[in-house]
GUMARGU-627673 format. One record per residue (C-alpha): x, y, z; residue in one letter. Coordinates in steps of 0.1 Angstrom, whole numbers. Example, Ala and Ser with C-alpha at 12.3 -4.5 7.8 and 13.67 -1.06 7.14 Angstrom:
<site X="123" Y="-45" Z="78" residu="a"/>
<site X="137" Y="-11" Z="71" residu="s"/>
// end
This chain:
<site X="544" Y="1880" Z="752" residu="x"/>
<site X="572" Y="1901" Z="736" residu="x"/>
<site X="559" Y="1931" Z="716" residu="x"/>
<site X="580" Y="1955" Z="696" residu="x"/>
<site X="564" Y="1989" Z="690" residu="x"/>
<site X="579" Y="2010" Z="662" residu="x"/>
<site X="566" Y="2041" Z="644" residu="x"/>
<site X="572" Y="2069" Z="619" residu="x"/>
<site X="594" Y="2054" Z="593" residu="x"/>
<site X="588" Y="2083" Z="569" residu="x"/>
<site X="600" Y="2066" Z="537" residu="x"/>
<site X="608" Y="2094" Z="513" residu="x"/>
<site X="632" Y="2124" Z="512" residu="x"/>
<site X="641" Y="2123" Z="549" residu="x"/>
<site X="642" Y="2085" Z="553" residu="x"/>
<site X="673" Y="2070" Z="570" residu="x"/>
<site X="677" Y="2036" Z="554" residu="x"/>
<site X="707" Y="2025" Z="575" residu="x"/>
<site X="687" Y="2032" Z="607" residu="x"/>
<site X="657" Y="2011" Z="596" residu="x"/>
<site X="678" Y="1982" Z="584" residu="x"/>
<site X="697" Y="1982" Z="617" residu="x"/>
<site X="665" Y="1983" Z="637" residu="x"/>
<site X="651" Y="1954" Z="616" residu="x"/>
<site X="681" Y="1933" Z="624" residu="x"/>
<site X="679" Y="1941" Z="661" residu="x"/>
<site X="642" Y="1933" Z="662" residu="x"/>
<site X="646" Y="1900" Z="644" residu="x"/>
<site X="672" Y="1890" Z="669" residu="x"/>
<site X="646" Y="1894" Z="696" residu="x"/>
<site X="621" Y="1869" Z="680" residu="x"/>
<site X="591" Y="1890" Z="690" residu="x"/>
<site X="556" Y="1876" Z="692" residu="x"/>
<site X="541" Y="1907" Z="676" residu="x"/>
<site X="554" Y="1939" Z="660" residu="x"/>
<site X="531" Y="1969" Z="660" residu="x"/>
<site X="538" Y="1998" Z="636" residu="x"/>
<site X="518" Y="2029" Z="645" residu="x"/>
<site X="518" Y="2047" Z="612" residu="x"/>
<site X="536" Y="2074" Z="591" residu="x"/>
<site X="552" Y="2047" Z="570" residu="x"/>
<site X="556" Y="2073" Z="542" residu="x"/>
<site X="564" Y="2110" Z="539" residu="x"/>
<site X="538" Y="2120" Z="514" residu="x"/>
<site X="516" Y="2090" Z="508" residu="x"/>
<site X="531" Y="2084" Z="473" residu="x"/>
<site X="531" Y="2049" Z="457" residu="x"/>
<site X="569" Y="2046" Z="455" residu="x"/>
<site X="571" Y="2054" Z="492" residu="x"/>
<site X="545" Y="2027" Z="500" residu="x"/>
<site X="565" Y="2002" Z="479" residu="x"/>
<site X="596" Y="2012" Z="499" residu="x"/>
<site X="579" Y="2008" Z="532" residu="x"/>
<site X="564" Y="1975" Z="522" residu="x"/>
<site X="598" Y="1962" Z="512" residu="x"/>
<site X="615" Y="1971" Z="544" residu="x"/>
<site X="587" Y="1959" Z="567" residu="x"/>
<site X="586" Y="1925" Z="548" residu="x"/>
<site X="621" Y="1920" Z="563" residu="x"/>
<site X="607" Y="1917" Z="598" residu="x"/>
<site X="605" Y="1881" Z="608" residu="x"/>
<site X="574" Y="1880" Z="629" residu="x"/>
<site X="542" Y="1860" Z="625" residu="x"/>
<site X="520" Y="1889" Z="637" residu="x"/>
<site X="529" Y="1923" Z="620" residu="x"/>
<site X="502" Y="1949" Z="627" residu="x"/>
<site X="505" Y="1981" Z="607" residu="x"/>
<site X="485" Y="2013" Z="611" residu="x"/>
<site X="481" Y="2044" Z="590" residu="x"/>
<site X="494" Y="2079" Z="599" residu="x"/>
<site X="485" Y="2114" Z="587" residu="x"/>
<site X="514" Y="2114" Z="562" residu="x"/>
<site X="501" Y="2081" Z="548" residu="x"/>
<site X="468" Y="2098" Z="541" residu="x"/>
<site X="483" Y="2126" Z="520" residu="x"/>
<site X="479" Y="2129" Z="482" residu="x"/>
<site X="453" Y="2100" Z="481" residu="x"/>
<site X="476" Y="2078" Z="500" residu="x"/>
<site X="446" Y="2066" Z="520" residu="x"/>
<site X="436" Y="2048" Z="488" residu="x"/>
<site X="470" Y="2031" Z="485" residu="x"/>
<site X="474" Y="2020" Z="521" residu="x"/>
<site X="449" Y="1992" Z="519" residu="x"/>
<site X="465" Y="1978" Z="488" residu="x"/>
<site X="498" Y="1974" Z="505" residu="x"/>
<site X="489" Y="1968" Z="542" residu="x"/>
<site X="452" Y="1959" Z="543" residu="x"/>
<site X="425" Y="1976" Z="564" residu="x"/>
<site X="440" Y="2004" Z="585" residu="x"/>
<site X="416" Y="1993" Z="613" residu="x"/>
<site X="422" Y="1958" Z="625" residu="x"/>
<site X="416" Y="1934" Z="654" residu="x"/>
<site X="441" Y="1906" Z="663" residu="x"/>
<site X="438" Y="1881" Z="690" residu="x"/>
<site X="470" Y="1863" Z="701" residu="x"/>
<site X="463" Y="1839" Z="729" residu="x"/>
<site X="450" Y="1860" Z="758" residu="x"/>
<site X="461" Y="1893" Z="743" residu="x"/>
<site X="438" Y="1914" Z="720" residu="x"/>
<site X="454" Y="1941" Z="698" residu="x"/>
<site X="432" Y="1966" Z="681" residu="x"/>
<site X="446" Y="1990" Z="656" residu="x"/>
<site X="425" Y="2022" Z="651" residu="x"/>
<site X="428" Y="2044" Z="620" residu="x"/>
<site X="432" Y="2080" Z="633" residu="x"/>
<site X="443" Y="2094" Z="600" residu="x"/>
<site X="421" Y="2114" Z="576" residu="x"/>
<site X="428" Y="2125" Z="540" residu="x"/>
<site X="451" Y="2156" Z="538" residu="x"/>
<site X="447" Y="2164" Z="575" residu="x"/>
<site X="474" Y="2164" Z="601" residu="x"/>
<site X="451" Y="2161" Z="631" residu="x"/>
<site X="437" Y="2128" Z="642" residu="x"/>
<site X="401" Y="2116" Z="647" residu="x"/>
<site X="386" Y="2082" Z="656" residu="x"/>
<site X="350" Y="2091" Z="646" residu="x"/>
<site X="316" Y="2079" Z="656" residu="x"/>
<site X="314" Y="2047" Z="634" residu="x"/>
<site X="349" Y="2035" Z="642" residu="x"/>
<site X="341" Y="2042" Z="679" residu="x"/>
<site X="311" Y="2019" Z="677" residu="x"/>
<site X="332" Y="1992" Z="661" residu="x"/>
<site X="359" Y="1996" Z="688" residu="x"/>
<site X="333" Y="1992" Z="716" residu="x"/>
<site X="318" Y="1961" Z="700" residu="x"/>
<site X="353" Y="1945" Z="697" residu="x"/>
<site X="362" Y="1954" Z="733" residu="x"/>
<site X="329" Y="1940" Z="746" residu="x"/>
<site X="339" Y="1906" Z="731" residu="x"/>
<site X="374" Y="1906" Z="746" residu="x"/>
<site X="364" Y="1891" Z="779" residu="x"/>
<site X="394" Y="1889" Z="803" residu="x"/>
<site X="420" Y="1893" Z="776" residu="x"/>
<site X="448" Y="1918" Z="780" residu="x"/>
<site X="436" Y="1947" Z="758" residu="x"/>
<site X="459" Y="1968" Z="736" residu="x"/>
<site X="447" Y="1997" Z="715" residu="x"/>
<site X="471" Y="2012" Z="689" residu="x"/>
<site X="468" Y="2043" Z="668" residu="x"/>
<site X="490" Y="2069" Z="651" residu="x"/>
<site X="481" Y="2101" Z="668" residu="x"/>
<site X="487" Y="2109" Z="704" residu="x"/>
<site X="459" Y="2111" Z="730" residu="x"/>
<site X="478" Y="2131" Z="756" residu="x"/>
<site X="504" Y="2159" Z="750" residu="x"/>
<site X="540" Y="2148" Z="750" residu="x"/>
<site X="567" Y="2170" Z="766" residu="x"/>
<site X="596" Y="2186" Z="746" residu="x"/>
<site X="576" Y="2186" Z="713" residu="x"/>
<site X="567" Y="2222" Z="710" residu="x"/>
<site X="533" Y="2238" Z="707" residu="x"/>
<site X="505" Y="2213" Z="711" residu="x"/>
<site X="487" Y="2205" Z="678" residu="x"/>
<site X="472" Y="2176" Z="659" residu="x"/>
<site X="461" Y="2156" Z="689" residu="x"/>
<site X="431" Y="2133" Z="684" residu="x"/>
<site X="401" Y="2156" Z="681" residu="x"/>
<site X="378" Y="2132" Z="700" residu="x"/>
<site X="404" Y="2122" Z="725" residu="x"/>
<site X="380" Y="2127" Z="754" residu="x"/>
<site X="355" Y="2102" Z="741" residu="x"/>
<site X="383" Y="2078" Z="732" residu="x"/>
<site X="399" Y="2080" Z="767" residu="x"/>
<site X="365" Y="2074" Z="783" residu="x"/>
<site X="359" Y="2043" Z="762" residu="x"/>
<site X="394" Y="2030" Z="769" residu="x"/>
<site X="390" Y="2033" Z="807" residu="x"/>
<site X="354" Y="2021" Z="807" residu="x"/>
<site X="362" Y="1989" Z="789" residu="x"/>
<site X="394" Y="1982" Z="808" residu="x"/>
<site X="420" Y="1987" Z="781" residu="x"/>
<site X="454" Y="1980" Z="796" residu="x"/>
<site X="478" Y="1996" Z="771" residu="x"/>
<site X="477" Y="2022" Z="744" residu="x"/>
<site X="504" Y="2026" Z="718" residu="x"/>
<site X="509" Y="2059" Z="699" residu="x"/>
<site X="534" Y="2075" Z="675" residu="x"/>
<site X="532" Y="2108" Z="656" residu="x"/>
<site X="552" Y="2132" Z="679" residu="x"/>
<site X="586" Y="2115" Z="672" residu="x"/>
<site X="594" Y="2116" Z="709" residu="x"/>
<site X="594" Y="2085" Z="732" residu="x"/>
<site X="574" Y="2089" Z="764" residu="x"/>
<site X="550" Y="2072" Z="787" residu="x"/>
<site X="521" Y="2082" Z="809" residu="x"/>
<site X="502" Y="2061" Z="834" residu="x"/>
<site X="466" Y="2069" Z="841" residu="x"/>
<site X="453" Y="2047" Z="868" residu="x"/>
<site X="452" Y="2012" Z="852" residu="x"/>
<site X="459" Y="2025" Z="817" residu="x"/>
<site X="494" Y="2028" Z="804" residu="x"/>
<site X="500" Y="2050" Z="774" residu="x"/>
<site X="533" Y="2045" Z="755" residu="x"/>
<site X="545" Y="2068" Z="728" residu="x"/>
<site X="572" Y="2057" Z="702" residu="x"/>
<site X="598" Y="2079" Z="688" residu="x"/>
<site X="607" Y="2077" Z="651" residu="x"/>
<site X="627" Y="2047" Z="640" residu="x"/>
<site X="641" Y="2061" Z="607" residu="x"/>
<site X="639" Y="2098" Z="600" residu="x"/>
<site X="659" Y="2128" Z="611" residu="x"/>
<site X="628" Y="2148" Z="620" residu="x"/>
<site X="634" Y="2144" Z="657" residu="x"/>
<site X="618" Y="2163" Z="686" residu="x"/>
<site X="631" Y="2166" Z="721" residu="x"/>
<site X="649" Y="2132" Z="718" residu="x"/>
<site X="676" Y="2132" Z="691" residu="x"/>
<site X="681" Y="2096" Z="684" residu="x"/>
<site X="661" Y="2070" Z="664" residu="x"/>
<site X="643" Y="2045" Z="687" residu="x"/>
<site X="617" Y="2019" Z="691" residu="x"/>
<site X="600" Y="2003" Z="721" residu="x"/>
<site X="603" Y="1967" Z="735" residu="x"/>
<site X="574" Y="1957" Z="757" residu="x"/>
<site X="571" Y="1925" Z="777" residu="x"/>
<site X="536" Y="1915" Z="788" residu="x"/>
<site X="532" Y="1889" Z="816" residu="x"/>
<site X="496" Y="1885" Z="828" residu="x"/>
<site X="486" Y="1921" Z="836" residu="x"/>
<site X="522" Y="1933" Z="841" residu="x"/>
<site X="538" Y="1956" Z="815" residu="x"/>
<site X="576" Y="1959" Z="814" residu="x"/>
<site X="587" Y="1984" Z="787" residu="x"/>
<site X="621" Y="1995" Z="775" residu="x"/>
<site X="634" Y="2021" Z="750" residu="x"/>
<site X="659" Y="2009" Z="725" residu="x"/>
<site X="681" Y="2034" Z="706" residu="x"/>
<site X="688" Y="2021" Z="672" residu="x"/>
<site X="724" Y="2008" Z="672" residu="x"/>
<site X="728" Y="2019" Z="708" residu="x"/>
<site X="717" Y="2014" Z="744" residu="x"/>
<site X="685" Y="2001" Z="759" residu="x"/>
<site X="669" Y="2016" Z="790" residu="x"/>
<site X="637" Y="2014" Z="810" residu="x"/>
<site X="609" Y="2033" Z="794" residu="x"/>
<site X="603" Y="2057" Z="822" residu="x"/>
<site X="606" Y="2094" Z="824" residu="x"/>
<site X="639" Y="2096" Z="843" residu="x"/>
<site X="656" Y="2070" Z="821" residu="x"/>
<site X="643" Y="2087" Z="789" residu="x"/>
<site X="656" Y="2121" Z="800" residu="x"/>
<site X="690" Y="2106" Z="809" residu="x"/>
<site X="694" Y="2089" Z="775" residu="x"/>
<site X="682" Y="2120" Z="757" residu="x"/>
<site X="710" Y="2140" Z="772" residu="x"/>
<site X="736" Y="2118" Z="754" residu="x"/>
<site X="739" Y="2129" Z="717" residu="x"/>
// end
């Protein structure tokens, strides 16, 4: 399975249209099986920003487009608009032997993330029914601090409970956004992949717009980082640092 992971479009005042259009063309040329967008589609959760995000994401040619909500999308009652444009911000998608669960970590007018008790129960019930499927959980906020992003803030408030659930139920891969900095951590059998921002100039530690390309074969994960309009490299710490030094 070929999965593309993109995040943090930020349609609004700081949005880079050319970057997103170029990324969409690149992604379409890959013919991915699934595209996962981990939130912050808008800058301020305004209706015109949602319309803009919807228009651009509709250009992606992929049968399975899974879209989540970020903290910026929940601003100024954007949490009421998100379902009208993109459906329920929490979703479960089964594609052959791969299960993709999108969690809603955003809360109205809050920058920090939270999964919450009820959503946690829903997540556990879904995971219990996944059997031997390859399990992917996606959310906007980061679970683990990301280097080169300044003082730590806005992490998922119940990250400990979420990490315990992920490891207990054998989740294979977690996809996050939020920090605008591509990175990856490996915790035992769990791989956590962070996406940078695909189309805004609000960059941290890595000063190019990017998205991730992930190949899943059985239980094996092969991930690469794609600079929009530029090079592609393995998504590991040494390669990320090498590419980030080229501005």
